[in-house]
C-alpha positions as CSV (number, residue, x, y, z in Angstrom):
1,M,13.6,-25.0,22.6
2,T,10.6,-25.2,20.2
3,E,11.1,-23.4,16.9
4,A,8.5,-20.7,16.3
5,P,6.0,-21.7,13.5
6,D,6.3,-20.2,10.1
7,Q,3.7,-17.4,9.8
8,R,5.2,-15.5,6.9
9,R,2.4,-16.3,4.5
10,L,-0.2,-15.2,7.1
11,V,1.7,-11.9,7.8
12,A,2.1,-11.2,4.1
13,R,-1.5,-12.1,3.3
14,R,-2.7,-9.6,6.0
15,T,-0.3,-7.0,4.7
16,L,-1.7,-7.4,1.2
17,A,-5.2,-7.0,2.5
18,Y,-4.0,-3.7,4.0
19,V,-2.5,-2.7,0.7
20,V,-5.7,-3.2,-1.2
21,E,-7.8,-1.3,1.4
22,A,-5.2,1.5,1.4
23,A,-5.6,1.7,-2.4
24,R,-9.3,2.0,-2.1
25,L,-8.9,4.7,0.5
26,I,-6.7,6.9,-1.6
27,T,-9.0,6.5,-4.7
28,A,-11.9,7.7,-2.5
29,I,-9.9,10.7,-1.1
30,I,-8.8,12.0,-4.5
31,D,-12.0,10.9,-6.2
32,A,-10.1,9.2,-9.1
33,D,-9.4,5.8,-10.5
34,L,-6.6,3.5,-9.3
35,V,-4.0,4.6,-11.8
36,T,-4.4,8.2,-10.9
37,A,-4.2,7.3,-7.2
38,L,-0.9,5.4,-7.7
39,T,0.5,8.3,-9.6
40,F,-0.5,10.7,-6.8
41,L,1.1,8.4,-4.1
42,A,4.3,8.1,-6.1
43,I,4.6,11.9,-6.5
44,S,3.8,12.3,-2.8
45,R,6.5,9.9,-1.7
46,A,9.1,11.5,-3.9
47,N,8.3,15.0,-2.7
48,V,8.7,14.3,1.0
49,R,11.2,11.3,0.9
50,R,13.9,13.3,2.7
51,I,11.5,14.4,5.4
52,T,10.3,10.9,6.0
53,A,13.9,9.6,6.3
54,D,15.3,12.5,8.4
55,R,14.4,11.9,12.1
56,R,14.6,15.5,13.1
57,M,12.5,16.7,10.1
58,A,10.0,13.8,10.5
59,E,9.5,14.7,14.2
60,S,9.0,18.4,13.3
61,Y,6.3,17.5,10.8
62,A,4.7,14.6,12.6
63,G,1.2,15.8,13.5
64,A,-2.0,16.5,11.6
65,K,-1.4,20.3,11.7
66,D,2.3,20.0,10.8
67,I,2.2,20.2,7.0
68,P,5.7,20.7,5.5
69,P,6.1,23.9,3.5
70,D,6.5,23.7,-0.3
71,A,10.1,24.8,0.0
72,L,11.0,21.4,1.6
73,R,9.4,19.3,-1.2
74,T,11.5,17.7,-3.8
75,A,9.9,17.9,-7.3
76,V,9.9,14.7,-9.4
77,S,9.6,14.1,-13.1
78,V,6.9,12.2,-14.9
79,Y,9.7,9.9,-16.3
80,S,10.8,9.0,-12.7
81,I,7.3,8.2,-11.6
82,A,6.7,6.0,-14.7
83,I,9.9,4.1,-13.9
84,E,8.9,3.6,-10.3
85,L,5.4,2.3,-11.2
86,G,6.4,0.3,-14.2
87,L,3.8,2.1,-16.3
88,P,4.2,3.7,-19.8
89,Y,5.4,7.3,-19.7
90,E,2.4,8.5,-21.6
91,T,0.0,6.8,-19.1
92,V,1.6,8.5,-16.2
93,R,1.8,11.8,-18.1
94,R,-2.0,11.6,-18.7
95,H,-2.8,10.8,-15.1
96,A,-0.5,13.5,-13.8
97,A,-2.3,15.9,-16.1
98,K,-5.6,14.8,-14.5
99,L,-4.2,15.6,-11.1
100,R,-3.1,19.0,-12.3
101,S,-6.5,19.7,-13.8
102,A,-8.1,18.8,-10.4
103,G,-5.8,21.3,-8.7
104,L,-4.0,18.6,-6.6
105,V,-0.6,18.7,-8.3
106,E,1.5,21.6,-9.6
107,R,4.1,21.4,-12.4
108,L,7.2,23.5,-11.7
109,D,10.3,23.9,-13.8
110,R,12.0,21.1,-11.8
111,G,9.0,18.7,-11.9
112,L,5.8,17.7,-10.2
113,V,4.9,18.8,-6.6
114,I,1.9,18.2,-4.4
115,P,1.7,21.6,-2.6
116,L,0.8,22.4,1.0
117,S,-2.6,23.7,-0.2
118,T,-3.6,20.2,-1.3
119,Y,-2.7,18.6,2.0
120,A,-4.5,21.4,3.9
121,Q,-7.8,20.6,2.1
122,P,-10.4,19.2,4.6
123,R,-10.7,15.9,2.8
124,F,-6.9,15.2,3.0
125,V,-6.8,16.2,6.7
126,A,-9.8,14.0,7.4
127,A,-8.0,11.1,5.7
128,L,-5.3,11.0,8.3
129,G,-7.8,9.3,10.7
130,P,-8.8,6.4,8.4
131,N,-5.2,5.8,7.5
132,E,-4.3,5.5,11.2
133,R,-7.2,3.1,11.7
134,L,-6.0,1.0,8.8
135,T,-2.5,1.0,10.3
136,D,-3.7,0.2,13.8
137,G,-5.9,-2.6,12.4
138,L,-2.9,-4.2,10.7
139,L,-0.8,-3.8,13.9
140,R,-3.5,-5.4,16.1
141,D,-3.8,-8.4,13.8
142,L,0.0,-8.8,13.6
143,E,0.1,-8.7,17.4
144,A,-2.6,-11.3,17.6
145,F,-0.5,-13.5,15.3
146,G,2.5,-13.0,17.6
147,A,4.3,-11.1,14.9
148,A,4.3,-7.6,16.4
149,A,4.4,-7.8,20.1
150,G,3.2,-4.7,21.9
151,Q,2.9,-2.5,18.8
152,A,-0.9,-2.0,18.7
153,E,-1.4,0.1,21.8
154,D,-4.3,2.5,21.5
155,G,-3.3,6.1,21.2
156,A,0.2,7.6,21.1
157,A,1.5,10.2,23.5
158,E,1.7,12.7,20.7
159,D,0.0,13.1,17.3
160,M,2.1,11.5,14.6
161,S,-0.6,11.0,12.0
162,R,1.2,12.8,9.3
163,Q,4.4,10.8,9.7
164,T,2.4,7.6,10.0
165,L,0.9,8.5,6.6
166,R,4.3,9.1,5.1
167,L,5.6,5.8,6.4
168,S,2.4,4.1,5.2
169,I,2.9,5.4,1.6
170,E,6.4,4.2,1.5
171,F,5.4,0.8,2.9
172,F,2.4,0.6,0.4
173,L,4.6,1.3,-2.6
174,D,7.5,-0.9,-1.4
175,V,5.2,-3.9,-1.0
176,I,3.7,-3.4,-4.5
177,A,7.1,-3.0,-5.9
178,A,8.3,-6.3,-4.3
179,C,5.4,-8.1,-6.0
180,S,6.0,-6.2,-9.3
181,R,9.6,-7.4,-9.4
182,A,8.8,-11.0,-8.5
183,L,6.1,-11.4,-11.1
184,E,7.5,-9.0,-13.7
185,I,4.2,-7.0,-14.0
186,D,3.5,-3.4,-13.3
187,H,2.1,-1.9,-10.1
188,L,-1.5,-1.7,-11.4
189,D,-1.5,-5.4,-12.4
190,V,-0.2,-6.2,-9.0
191,V,-3.1,-4.5,-7.2
192,I,-5.6,-6.2,-9.5
193,L,-4.0,-9.6,-8.8
194,L,-4.1,-9.0,-5.1
195,A,-7.8,-8.0,-5.2
196,I,-8.6,-11.3,-7.1
197,G,-6.5,-13.4,-4.7
198,L,-7.8,-11.8,-1.5
199,H,-11.4,-12.3,-2.7
200,N,-10.6,-15.9,-3.5
201,V,-9.4,-16.8,0.0
202,G,-11.8,-14.6,2.0
203,S,-11.4,-13.0,5.4
204,A,-11.3,-16.3,7.4
205,V,-7.9,-17.1,5.9
206,I,-6.6,-13.6,6.7
207,S,-7.7,-13.1,10.3
208,G,-10.4,-15.7,11.0
209,E,-10.5,-19.3,12.2
210,E,-8.6,-20.7,9.2
211,A,-5.7,-18.2,9.4
212,Q,-3.3,-20.4,11.3
213,A,-4.1,-23.4,9.1
214,Y,-2.6,-21.5,6.1
215,A,0.1,-19.5,7.9
216,G,3.3,-20.8,6.4
217,L,4.9,-19.9,3.1
218,R,3.8,-23.1,1.4
219,D,0.4,-23.3,3.2
220,V,-2.3,-22.3,0.8
221,P,-6.0,-23.2,0.3
222,P,-6.7,-25.6,-2.5
223,D,-8.3,-24.3,-5.7
224,E,-11.7,-25.9,-4.9
225,A,-11.8,-23.8,-1.7
226,R,-11.2,-20.5,-3.6
227,R,-14.2,-18.2,-4.4
228,P,-14.1,-17.1,-8.0
229,V,-14.6,-13.4,-8.7
230,S,-15.8,-11.6,-11.8
231,T,-14.0,-8.8,-13.7
232,Y,-17.0,-6.6,-13.0
233,L,-16.6,-6.9,-9.2
234,V,-12.9,-6.3,-9.4
235,A,-13.4,-3.1,-11.4
236,R,-16.0,-1.9,-8.9
237,Y,-14.0,-2.8,-5.9
238,L,-10.8,-1.1,-6.8
239,P,-12.2,1.1,-8.6
240,L,-11.2,0.9,-12.3
241,P,-12.9,1.5,-15.6
242,L,-14.5,-1.8,-16.6
243,E,-12.7,-1.9,-20.0
244,S,-9.3,-1.3,-18.3
245,A,-10.1,-4.1,-15.8
246,R,-11.1,-6.5,-18.6
247,R,-7.9,-5.8,-20.5
248,R,-5.6,-6.2,-17.5
249,C,-7.4,-9.3,-16.2
250,A,-7.1,-10.9,-19.6
251,R,-3.4,-10.2,-19.6
252,L,-3.0,-11.8,-16.1
253,V,-4.9,-14.9,-17.5
254,Q,-2.5,-14.9,-20.5
255,R,0.5,-14.7,-18.2
256,G,-0.8,-17.8,-16.3
257,L,-1.2,-15.8,-13.0
258,V,-5.0,-16.1,-13.0
259,A,-7.3,-18.9,-14.1
260,R,-10.7,-18.1,-15.6
261,S,-13.8,-20.3,-15.6
262,S,-17.5,-19.7,-16.2
263,E,-17.8,-18.9,-12.5
264,G,-15.1,-16.2,-12.5
265,M,-11.3,-15.8,-11.8
266,I,-9.0,-17.4,-9.2
267,V,-5.3,-17.1,-8.5
268,P,-4.5,-20.9,-8.5
269,A,-2.7,-22.6,-5.6
270,A,0.1,-23.5,-8.1
271,V,0.7,-19.8,-8.7
272,S,0.6,-19.0,-5.0
273,T,3.2,-21.6,-4.3
274,S,5.5,-20.9,-7.2
275,P,9.1,-20.0,-6.3
276,A,8.6,-16.3,-7.4
277,L,5.5,-15.9,-5.1
278,I,7.1,-17.7,-2.2
279,D,10.1,-15.4,-2.4
280,A,7.8,-12.4,-2.7
281,F,5.7,-13.4,0.3
282,A,8.9,-13.9,2.3
283,L,10.1,-10.4,1.3
284,I,6.7,-8.9,2.1
285,A,6.8,-10.4,5.6
286,E,10.2,-8.9,6.0
287,L,9.0,-5.5,4.8
288,T,6.1,-5.7,7.2
289,D,8.5,-6.3,10.1
290,Q,10.6,-3.3,9.1
291,H,7.5,-1.2,8.8
292,V,6.3,-2.2,12.3
293,R,9.7,-1.3,13.7
294,R,9.8,2.1,12.0
295,L,6.4,2.9,13.4
296,A,7.5,1.9,16.8
297,D,10.7,3.8,16.7
298,A,8.8,6.9,15.4
299,R,6.3,6.7,18.2
300,S,8.9,6.1,20.8
301,A,11.0,9.1,19.6
302,L,8.0,11.4,19.4
303,A,6.9,10.5,23.0
304,T,10.3,11.4,24.5
305,R,11.4,14.3,22.3
306,P,12.0,17.8,23.6
307,A,10.0,20.6,22.1
308,V,10.6,20.8,18.4
309,R,10.1,23.9,16.3
310,H,9.4,23.6,12.6
311,L,12.3,23.6,10.2
312,S,12.5,25.9,7.3
């Protein structure tokens, strides 16, 4: 029996492209920079973690119109969010304050909460569709790779766009955390590094004709095939304030994770094939498989469930 080819780098690379696009989506929705967006997502995850994990509650609040009431949200402290994101407490406190000033987050005695009124805003309801399209695009590519058979069917029997979003946020943050631990950098530096690396290799290596040539954990394009990118383009793409992007890109160069030349920045092949990155890519491929299975289980359960009334 022929052993299946190693496609973990390809799966992980496609997942990382998804992560960067998801980061861009949330910054556009809340009209804020990337640090504020990461803070928002971490608060959101903490608030509804028990709903996401509880099958009955998740099914009860699965669809676009099924927004959990504030009484079911678990408040979270600024300190806890700072620990999760690997960012300084003062940085997270400042960005949480921005979210409160924008009316997106409330501070209660027990901590920070994103209330029902935020999720009911038209821009947040409208964002459920783009998130589902991002997710379906990931599933379709994974299916094309042979890594997620039968998971990219068009349309579900029932609307589960809100549970898909909750699972997507968990997946997004878990993938970034895996990279953060492997490289010993914070979540923001991870997203910047991913944006540089993905620009370097281009779409052909993610889902085009070269994808299978660089599919295995140790299969990476040589440095001369990588397209350099400027700090300015990284800042605009994510988006980030230019000075913040400059400072963090310089730190990545100092750490040896990025190489800079007169043409721009690349993540060198030697970094991509370092033991830490190989372990991280293997873990990301595993997290992706788990995410696909969770989505499939949720869709299957929702399609066969009896009528469910909202919990209180």
